[in-house]
Short mmCIF file of the C-alpha atoms (twelve columns), coordinates in Angstrom:
data_MODEL
# 
_entry.id   MODEL 
# 
loop_
_atom_site.group_PDB 
_atom_site.id 
_atom_site.type_symbol 
_atom_site.label_atom_id 
_atom_site.label_alt_id 
_atom_site.label_comp_id 
_atom_site.label_asym_id 
_atom_site.label_seq_id 
_atom_site.Cartn_x 
_atom_site.Cartn_y 
_atom_site.Cartn_z 
_atom_site.pdbx_PDB_model_num 
ATOM 1  C CA . ASN A 1  104.383 275.097 144.863 1 
ATOM 2  C CA . SER A 2  107.054 274.658 147.521 1 
ATOM 3  C CA . GLY A 3  106.874 270.853 147.471 1 
ATOM 4  C CA . CYS A 4  105.520 270.760 151.030 1 
ATOM 5  C CA . LEU A 5  102.407 268.896 152.024 1 
ATOM 6  C CA . GLY A 6  99.760  271.292 153.308 1 
ATOM 7  C CA . VAL A 7  96.705  270.714 155.451 1 
ATOM 8  C CA . SER A 8  93.397  270.336 153.639 1 
ATOM 9  C CA . VAL A 9  90.042  268.624 153.888 1 
ATOM 10 C CA . ASP A 10 90.048  265.501 151.753 1 
ATOM 11 C CA . ALA A 11 87.085  263.919 150.015 1 
ATOM 12 C CA . GLU A 12 85.955  260.406 150.885 1 
ATOM 13 C CA . PRO A 13 87.236  257.978 148.229 1 
ATOM 14 C CA . PRO A 14 84.612  256.335 146.012 1 
ATOM 15 C CA . SER A 15 83.618  252.814 147.035 1 
ATOM 16 C CA . LYS A 16 85.222  251.394 143.863 1 
ATOM 17 C CA . PHE A 17 88.541  253.016 144.812 1 
ATOM 18 C CA . ALA A 18 91.191  250.765 146.425 1 
ATOM 19 C CA . ILE A 19 94.948  250.573 146.939 1 
ATOM 20 C CA . TYR A 20 96.727  247.323 147.776 1 
ATOM 21 C CA . PRO A 21 98.863  245.671 149.044 1 
ATOM 22 C CA . ASN A 22 99.694  247.649 152.139 1 
ATOM 23 C CA . PRO A 23 102.451 247.158 153.178 1 
ATOM 24 C CA . ALA A 24 103.916 247.180 149.659 1 
ATOM 25 C CA . LYS A 25 107.363 246.396 148.337 1 
ATOM 26 C CA . GLU A 26 107.874 247.139 144.628 1 
ATOM 27 C CA . ALA A 27 104.464 248.259 143.368 1 
ATOM 28 C CA . LEU A 28 100.941 249.187 144.389 1 
ATOM 29 C CA . GLN A 29 97.763  248.135 142.646 1 
ATOM 30 C CA . LEU A 30 95.315  251.012 142.267 1 
ATOM 31 C CA . LEU A 31 91.671  250.369 141.517 1 
ATOM 32 C CA . LEU A 32 90.505  253.552 139.828 1 
ATOM 33 C CA . GLU A 33 87.670  254.742 137.671 1 
ATOM 34 C CA . PRO A 34 88.905  255.572 134.128 1 
ATOM 35 C CA . GLY A 35 90.409  259.040 133.759 1 
ATOM 36 C CA . ALA A 36 93.526  261.174 134.300 1 
ATOM 37 C CA . TYR A 37 95.010  261.234 137.809 1 
ATOM 38 C CA . GLN A 38 97.887  263.104 139.412 1 
ATOM 39 C CA . VAL A 39 99.557  260.958 142.085 1 
ATOM 40 C CA . HIS A 40 102.204 262.046 144.592 1 
ATOM 41 C CA . LEU A 41 104.183 260.093 147.189 1 
ATOM 42 C CA . TRP A 42 105.087 262.198 150.253 1 
ATOM 43 C CA . ASP A 43 107.240 261.318 153.244 1 
ATOM 44 C CA . LEU A 44 105.910 262.128 156.710 1 
ATOM 45 C CA . SER A 45 107.961 265.338 156.920 1 
ATOM 46 C CA . GLY A 46 106.075 266.713 153.892 1 
ATOM 47 C CA . ARG A 47 108.696 266.200 151.181 1 
ATOM 48 C CA . ARG A 48 107.460 264.976 147.825 1 
ATOM 49 C CA . ILE A 49 109.295 261.765 146.959 1 
ATOM 50 C CA . GLN A 50 107.745 260.881 143.595 1 
ATOM 51 C CA . PRO A 51 105.091 262.333 141.273 1 
ATOM 52 C CA . TRP A 52 103.184 260.332 138.650 1 
ATOM 53 C CA . THR A 53 100.621 261.182 135.993 1 
ATOM 54 C CA . ILE A 54 98.267  258.269 135.390 1 
ATOM 55 C CA . GLN A 55 95.869  257.849 132.501 1 
ATOM 56 C CA . ALA A 56 93.729  255.001 133.790 1 
ATOM 57 C CA . SER A 57 91.923  253.296 130.922 1 
ATOM 58 C CA . ARG A 58 90.947  250.259 132.972 1 
ATOM 59 C CA . THR A 59 90.066  249.821 136.634 1 
ATOM 60 C CA . ALA A 60 93.348  248.201 137.805 1 
ATOM 61 C CA . TYR A 61 96.590  250.156 137.482 1 
ATOM 62 C CA . THR A 62 100.065 249.055 138.655 1 
ATOM 63 C CA . LEU A 63 102.077 251.884 140.210 1 
ATOM 64 C CA . PRO A 64 105.813 251.094 140.449 1 
ATOM 65 C CA . LEU A 65 107.317 252.380 143.696 1 
ATOM 66 C CA . PRO A 66 110.680 254.123 144.134 1 
ATOM 67 C CA . GLU A 67 113.373 252.394 146.198 1 
ATOM 68 C CA . VAL A 68 112.409 253.833 149.573 1 
ATOM 69 C CA . ALA A 69 111.202 252.273 152.825 1 
ATOM 70 C CA . GLY A 70 109.003 253.497 155.643 1 
ATOM 71 C CA . LEU A 71 105.651 255.198 156.080 1 
ATOM 72 C CA . PHE A 72 104.431 257.523 153.331 1 
ATOM 73 C CA . ILE A 73 101.331 259.360 152.185 1 
ATOM 74 C CA . LEU A 74 100.002 258.532 148.727 1 
ATOM 75 C CA . GLU A 75 97.993  261.508 147.476 1 
ATOM 76 C CA . ILE A 76 95.709  261.063 144.487 1 
ATOM 77 C CA . HIS A 77 94.015  263.909 142.607 1 
ATOM 78 C CA . SER A 78 91.007  262.631 140.657 1 
ATOM 79 C CA . PRO A 79 89.825  263.872 137.239 1 
ATOM 80 C CA . GLN A 80 87.134  265.790 139.208 1 
ATOM 81 C CA . GLN A 81 89.930  267.555 141.179 1 
ATOM 82 C CA . GLU A 82 89.099  265.724 144.404 1 
ATOM 83 C CA . LYS A 83 92.048  264.841 146.626 1 
ATOM 84 C CA . TYR A 84 92.442  261.495 148.422 1 
ATOM 85 C CA . ARG A 85 95.234  260.550 150.840 1 
ATOM 86 C CA . PHE A 86 96.261  257.087 151.943 1 
ATOM 87 C CA . LYS A 87 98.910  255.993 154.453 1 
ATOM 88 C CA . ILE A 88 101.246 253.529 152.730 1 
ATOM 89 C CA . ASN A 89 103.900 251.348 154.336 1 
ATOM 90 C CA . ILE A 90 106.726 250.566 151.869 1 
ATOM 91 C CA . THR A 91 109.019 247.732 152.925 1 
ATOM 92 C CA . PRO A 92 112.638 247.226 151.778 1 
# 
């Protein structure tokens, strides 16, 4: 893995799946189904800024954000190995 964001076809997120607020400042709230998730924050040039491994045992999960600002892609890999991408605006 070179750490670059490639092009792929993404699955549609489940209806129970949500990310808020957007724009965000210090943290995002993720509404997820229970399970293990791999989450990555990418900048728009394709560099990975931050990886997380989440074991969601409840539907709401707080994801602390790194001290960065601008537009980013939040990529979530579900327990079923589906990939979801969301545009996130992080404010200073």
